[in-house]
C-alpha positions in Angstrom: -19.5 6.1 25.2 -16.8 4.1 23.6 -18.7 1.0 24.4 -21.9 2.0 23.0 -20.4 2.8 19.8 -18.8 -0.5 19.7 -22.1 -1.8 20.1 -23.7 0.1 17.4 -21.3 -0.9 14.8 -19.7 -4.1 15.4 -16.6 -4.9 13.3 -17.3 -8.2 10.9 -15.4 -10.9 12.0 -12.5 -12.0 10.0 -13.8 -15.0 8.1 -17.5 -13.9 8.4 -18.6 -13.6 4.7 -21.0 -10.6 3.7 -24.1 -10.4 1.6 -23.2 -10.4 -2.0 -24.0 -7.1 -3.0 -22.4 -5.6 0.1 -19.6 -7.9 -0.8 -19.3 -6.3 -4.1 -19.7 -2.6 -3.1 -17.0 -2.8 0.0 -14.7 -4.6 -2.7 -15.3 -1.8 -5.1 -14.2 0.6 -2.3 -10.9 -1.1 -2.1 -10.3 -1.1 -5.8 -11.5 3.0 -6.0 -8.6 3.5 -3.2 -5.9 1.8 -4.6 -6.4 2.1 -8.4 -4.5 5.5 -8.5 -1.5 3.9 -7.1 -1.9 0.7 -9.1 -1.9 2.5 -12.5 0.6 5.1 -11.3 3.8 2.6 -11.7 3.1 1.6 -15.1 2.5 5.3 -16.2 5.7 6.6 -14.8 7.7 3.5 -16.3 5.9 3.7 -19.6 6.4 7.3 -20.0 10.4 6.9 -19.1 10.6 3.9 -21.7 8.9 6.2 -24.4 6.1 4.0 -25.1 3.2 4.9 -27.0 -0.2 5.7 -25.3 -1.2 2.1 -26.5 1.5 0.4 -24.9 1.2 2.3 -21.8 -2.5 1.4 -21.5 -1.4 -2.2 -22.1 1.2 -2.0 -19.3 -1.9 -0.6 -17.0 -4.0 -3.4 -17.9 -1.2 -6.1 -17.4 -0.6 -4.6 -13.7 -4.4 -4.6 -13.2 -4.6 -8.4 -14.1 -1.3 -9.4 -12.1 -2.6 -7.1 -9.1 -5.8 -8.8 -9.1 -4.6 -12.5 -9.4 -2.1 -11.6 -6.7 -4.8 -10.1 -4.3 -7.1 -13.1 -4.7 -3.9 -15.3 -3.9 -2.9 -13.3 -1.0 -6.4 -13.2 0.3 -7.8 -16.5 -0.1 -4.5 -18.5 0.1 -3.3 -21.4 -2.3 -1.4 -24.0 -0.5 1.6 -22.5 1.0 1.2 -19.2 -0.4 -1.1 -16.4 0.9 -1.3 -14.8 4.4 -5.4 -15.3 4.3 -6.1 -11.6 5.4 -7.9 -8.7 3.6 -4.6 -7.5 1.7 -4.8 -5.5 -1.6 -1.8 -6.0 -4.0 -0.4 -3.9 -6.7 2.7 -2.6 -8.4 5.2 -1.2 -5.8 6.6 2.3 -5.8 9.7 1.0 -4.1 11.2 -0.1 -7.3 10.1 3.1 -9.5 13.6 4.9 -9.0 15.6 2.0 -10.0 13.3 1.0 -13.1 13.2 4.6 -14.6 17.0 4.7 -14.4 17.0 1.2 -16.1 14.6 2.5 -18.8 17.4 4.8 -20.1 20.2 2.4 -19.6 21.6 1.0 -23.1 20.8 -2.4 -23.6 18.4 -2.9 -20.7 15.1 -0.9 -21.6 11.8 -2.5 -20.9 12.9 -6.1 -21.4 15.7 -5.6 -19.0 13.2 -4.4 -16.2 11.2 -7.4 -16.8 13.9 -9.7 -16.7 15.4 -7.9 -13.4 11.8 -8.4 -12.0 11.7 -11.9 -12.9 14.9 -12.5 -11.1 14.0 -10.6 -8.1 10.8 -12.5 -7.8 12.7 -15.9 -7.7 15.2 -14.3 -5.2 12.2 -13.2 -2.9 11.3 -16.6 -3.1 14.6 -18.2 -1.8 14.9 -15.8 0.9 11.0 -15.2 2.2 11.4 -18.3 4.7 14.3 -16.6 6.4 12.7 -13.1 6.4 9.6 -14.4 7.9 11.4 -15.2 11.1 12.0 -11.6 11.9 8.6 -11.2 13.4 10.0 -11.5 17.0 11.7 -8.4 16.4 8.5 -6.5 16.0 7.1 -5.9 19.5 4.3 -3.4 20.0 7.0 -0.6 20.5 8.3 -1.4 16.9 4.9 -2.2 15.3 3.2 1.1 16.7 6.2 3.2 15.5 6.0 1.5 12.1 2.3 1.7 11.5 2.2 5.4 12.7 4.8 6.0 10.3 3.0 4.3 7.3 0.1 6.5 8.0 2.0 9.7 8.2 4.1 8.8 5.0 0.8 8.5 3.3 -0.8 11.9 4.3 1.1 13.9 1.8 -0.5 11.7 -0.8 -4.0 12.4 0.7 -3.0 16.3 0.8 -1.7 16.5 -2.7 -4.9 14.7 -3.9 -7.3 17.1 -1.7 -5.5 20.1 -3.5 -6.5 18.8 -7.0 -3.5 16.7 -7.6 0.2 17.3 -8.0 -0.1 18.4 -11.5 -2.9 20.6 -11.0 -2.4 24.2 -12.6 -4.6 25.7 -9.6 -3.6 23.6 -6.9 -5.4 24.4 -3.9 -8.3 26.0 -5.6 -11.4 26.3 -3.2 -13.0 24.1 -5.9 -10.9 21.4 -5.1 -11.1 21.9 -1.4 -14.8 22.0 -1.2 -15.2 18.9 -3.4 -12.7 17.1 -1.0 -14.4 18.5 2.2 -17.7 17.5 1.0 -16.3 13.8 0.5 -14.8 13.8 3.9 -17.9 15.6 5.5 -20.3 12.6 4.2 -17.9 9.9 5.3 -18.0 11.8 9.1 -21.9 12.0 8.8 -22.4 8.5 8.0 -20.2 7.4 10.7 -22.1 9.8 13.0 -25.6 8.9 12.1 -26.0 5.7 10.5 -24.8 2.1 11.3 -24.0 -1.3 9.8 -24.1 -1.3 6.0 -23.9 2.4 5.5 -20.8 2.6 7.7 -19.2 -0.3 5.7 -19.8 1.5 2.2 -19.4 5.1 3.5 -16.3 5.8 1.6 -18.1 4.4 -1.6 -20.9 6.6 -1.1 -18.9 9.6 -0.3 -16.7 9.2 -3.1 -19.7 8.6 -5.5 -21.5 11.8 -4.2 -18.3 13.7 -4.8 -17.7 12.2 -8.3 -21.2 13.4 -9.4 -20.6 16.9 -7.9 -17.3 16.9 -9.6 -18.8 16.1 -12.9 -21.3 18.7 -12.6 -18.6 21.1 -12.1 -16.7 20.0 -15.1 -13.9 18.4 -13.3 -14.1 14.8 -14.8 -12.5 14.5 -18.0 -13.5 11.6 -20.0 -11.7 12.4 -23.4 -10.4 9.2 -24.8 -13.3 7.1 -23.3 -15.1 6.4 -26.8 -11.5 5.4 -28.3 -10.9 2.8 -25.8 -11.6 -0.8 -26.8 -14.3 -2.7 -24.9 -12.2 -5.9 -24.5 -8.7 -6.4 -24.6 -6.7 -9.6 -23.2 -3.3 -9.4 -21.5 -1.0 -11.8 -23.0 2.5 -12.6 -21.5 5.9 -11.5 -23.1 4.0 -8.7 -25.1 7.1 -6.8 -25.3 9.3 -9.6 -26.4 11.7 -12.0 -24.3 12.9 -10.5 -21.1 16.9 -10.1 -20.9 19.0 -10.5 -17.8 21.8 -8.0 -16.9 23.7 -8.2 -13.2 23.2 -4.6 -12.2 19.6 -4.3 -12.7 19.2 -7.7 -11.2 21.0 -6.6 -8.2 19.1 -3.6 -7.9 15.8 -5.1 -8.1 17.1 -7.9 -5.5 17.5 -5.0 -3.2 14.1 -3.6 -3.9 12.6 -7.1 -3.0 14.1 -6.9 0.6 12.8 -3.5 1.0 9.3 -4.7 0.1 9.8 -7.3 2.3 10.5 -5.2 5.3 7.4 -2.9 4.2 5.0 -5.8 3.9 6.1 -7.1 7.4 5.2 -3.8 8.8 1.8 -3.9 6.9 1.2 -7.4 7.7 1.6 -6.8 11.1 -0.6 -3.4 11.1 -3.4 -5.4 9.5 -3.3 -8.3 12.2 -3.7 -5.3 14.8 -6.8 -4.2 12.9 -8.4 -7.4 12.4 -7.3 -8.7 16.2 -5.3 -11.5 14.6 -1.7 -12.4 15.5 0.5 -12.5 12.8 2.8 -15.9 13.2 5.8 -16.4 11.3 4.1 -19.0 9.2 1.5 -16.4 8.3 4.2 -14.0 7.4 6.2 -16.4 5.3 2.9 -17.2 3.1 2.5 -13.6 2.7 6.1 -12.9 1.7 5.8 -15.8 -0.7 3.0 -14.1 -2.4 4.9 -11.1 -2.6 7.7 -12.7 -4.3 5.8 -15.2 -6.6 3.6 -12.2 -7.6 6.8 -10.4 -8.9 7.9 -13.3 -10.7 4.8 -13.8 -12.6 4.5 -9.9 -13.1 7.8 -9.9 -15.1 6.4 -12.4 -17.6 3.1 -10.6 -17.9 4.6 -7.1 -18.9 4.5 -5.6 -15.3 6.8 -5.0 -12.2 7.5 -6.0 -8.5 4.1 -6.2 -6.4 3.5 -5.7 -2.8 0.8 -5.2 -0.6 -1.2 -1.7 -0.3 -0.7 0.3 2.9 -3.5 2.6 2.2 -6.2 -0.2 2.2 -5.3 -1.2 5.9 -7.0 2.3 6.8 -10.2 1.2 5.0 -10.3 -2.1 6.8 -9.9 -0.1 10.0 -12.5 2.8 9.2 -15.2 0.4 8.0 -14.5 -2.5 10.5 -15.2 -5.0 7.6 -12.5 -7.6 8.2 -13.7 -10.3 5.9 -10.8 -11.4 3.6 -13.6 -12.2 1.1 -14.0 -8.4 0.3 -10.5 -8.3 -1.1 -11.1 -11.5 -2.9 -13.9 -9.7 -4.5 -11.8 -6.7 -5.0 -9.3 -8.9 -7.0 -11.9 -10.2 -9.0 -13.2 -6.8 -9.8 -9.2 -5.8 -10.9 -9.2 -8.6 -13.0 -12.4 -7.9 -14.8 -11.0 -4.0 -15.3 -8.0 -5.4 -16.9 -10.2 -7.0 -19.6 -12.4 -3.9 -19.9 -10.4 -0.7 -20.8 -13.3 1.3 -21.0 -14.5 0.4 -17.4 -10.8 0.9 -16.2 -10.8 4.4 -17.7 -13.9 5.3 -16.3 -12.5 4.6 -12.7 -9.2 6.4 -13.7 -11.4 9.7 -14.5 -12.1 9.9 -10.7 -10.9 13.6 -9.8 -7.8 13.6 -7.4 -9.8 15.8 -4.9 -12.4 13.0 -4.6 -9.9 10.5 -3.6 -8.1 13.3 -1.1 -11.5 13.6 0.9 -11.6 10.1 1.6 -7.9 9.5 2.0 -7.6 12.0 4.7 -9.8 10.0 6.7 -8.4 6.6 5.9 -4.5 7.2 6.0 -5.4 9.3 9.5 -6.9 6.0 10.6 -3.7 4.1 9.9 -1.6 6.6 12.0 -4.3 6.2 14.8 -3.9 2.7 14.9 -0.3 3.0 15.3 -0.6 5.3 18.2 -3.1 2.7 20.1 -0.7 0.0 19.5 2.1 2.2 21.0 0.1 2.3 24.2 0.8 -1.3 24.7 4.5 -0.6 24.7 6.5 1.1 27.8 6.4 4.3 26.3 7.1 5.9 29.6 10.8 4.8 29.1 13.0 7.5 27.8 14.9 5.2 25.5 11.7 4.1 24.0 10.6 7.5 23.6 13.7 8.3 21.5 13.3 5.3 19.5 9.9 6.5 18.4 10.9 10.0 18.0 14.0 9.4 15.9 12.2 6.5 13.8 9.2 8.6 12.9 11.8 11.6 12.2 13.7 9.2 9.7 10.3 8.1 8.3 9.4 11.7 7.3 12.7 12.6 5.9 11.8 11.1 2.3 8.4 12.7 2.8 9.4 16.1 3.7 12.6 16.4 1.2 12.5 13.5 -1.5 16.0 14.9 -2.4 17.9 14.8 1.0 19.6 11.7 0.0 20.5 12.5 -3.6 24.2 12.5 -3.0 24.2 9.0 -1.7 25.1 6.1 -4.0 22.3 5.2 -6.4 21.9 1.6 -5.1 20.6 3.0 -1.9 17.5 4.7 -3.4 15.2 2.0 -2.7 15.9 2.4 0.9 16.4 6.2 1.3 13.3 6.8 -0.9 10.9 5.0 1.2 9.7 6.4 4.2 8.2 3.2 5.6 11.7 1.4 5.2 13.6 4.1 6.8 11.1 3.8 9.8 11.1 0.3 9.9 15.0 -0.4 9.8 15.5 2.6 12.4 12.9 1.3 14.7 14.4 -2.3 14.4 18.1 -1.2 14.7 17.2 1.0 17.8 15.1 -1.9 19.5 17.9 -4.0 19.4 20.3 -1.5 20.6 18.2 -0.2 23.7 16.0 -3.3 24.5 17.9 -6.3 23.3 21.4 -5.6 23.7 20.7 -3.2 26.5 18.2 -5.4 28.2 20.3 -6.9 30.8 22.2 -3.8 31.7 18.7 -1.9 31.9 17.4 -4.7 34.6 20.3 -4.2 36.6 19.9 -0.3 36.5 16.2 -0.7 37.8 17.1 -3.2 40.4 19.8 -0.8 41.6 17.1 2.0 41.8 14.5 -0.1 43.6 17.0 -1.6 46.1 19.6 1.2 47.2 
């Protein structure tokens, strides 16, 4: 049955372009999926900094512009920068806690955040060549554990969306659940009864029909759309010259290290999905793009950038592995940054619609991790313990975000990231069990086989 399914829906080879219209639709899927996350960071930081609604809107457009350019560079590659795989870029959540704290610090504020972002981006450019060499510490055991944790850490986002959004007054209302269930059902039915083009755009079709249903039920809020300008250019240094303070810079440099750890796991996950081996050279180019995007972001009034994990699930589910899809998505993000009305319209998609699609896509990330773990020696009890403990650590910030609240504030970028926690745990335990303990384990096995 598995063979026939693969024959019916063959995945597109990584470098094979799709027809223009299909390229546009699949690229739009990527934008719709990551849009909520892309605008969430400037929304949170803008509100923490006490900005007006117009200034917050400018922050969002600036983020869309940088995300679009970074996505194109990451996917297409320019010289020694860009991993040349279907990667979506956007403002990283890893820095949110630090930036919210900075926004309220005397003498720091928004200009200090931008200055710290620029400095951290420069720091990232310096350390990227060294960080890229860690790929050899990511065997299938570690990679599978990290990817499984990525999917599991994303699942609460999908569930919150499906229930109507975290701020919904009637969270879990049957109305929200019905809309989310319809979107999920449409995606599943398309995968069951259709093939080719329709499978590639199944998420877009499901979300489109869900949006129409939600609109007919009065769930779509378009208030303020008429007041939004048609065209607005994003200019650098809109909020004034950045300022540079030691404590914020050190905090953001730590964030960049965590982003590199997360991005390494995501790049390796994408390599598994697209059947490409991620070499140290590719990893270096990808991390350089992350760092370069953060440096430019500080100049263009936005924040540290990284690859988006949720889009890996979309690549896996649709089977469309062509990097020009995300190049198209990057172009759409740039267009949205110039057209506030269009960006506003996409932002009006109800959380329940996003939730229905995300349950399938984030679950696919987890399924990919489980599949990779099958390549490891998972029968070994130490390896089972590595998987168990690492996934457990990864779920701590998901289950109880305030679990590490009493630890020093500088640790927040690590302890608030389930992906970072799982990755560091898997790396350290693999070194302990399989690298440092490798010789001892081999001798023990020989003794068992030759009494």
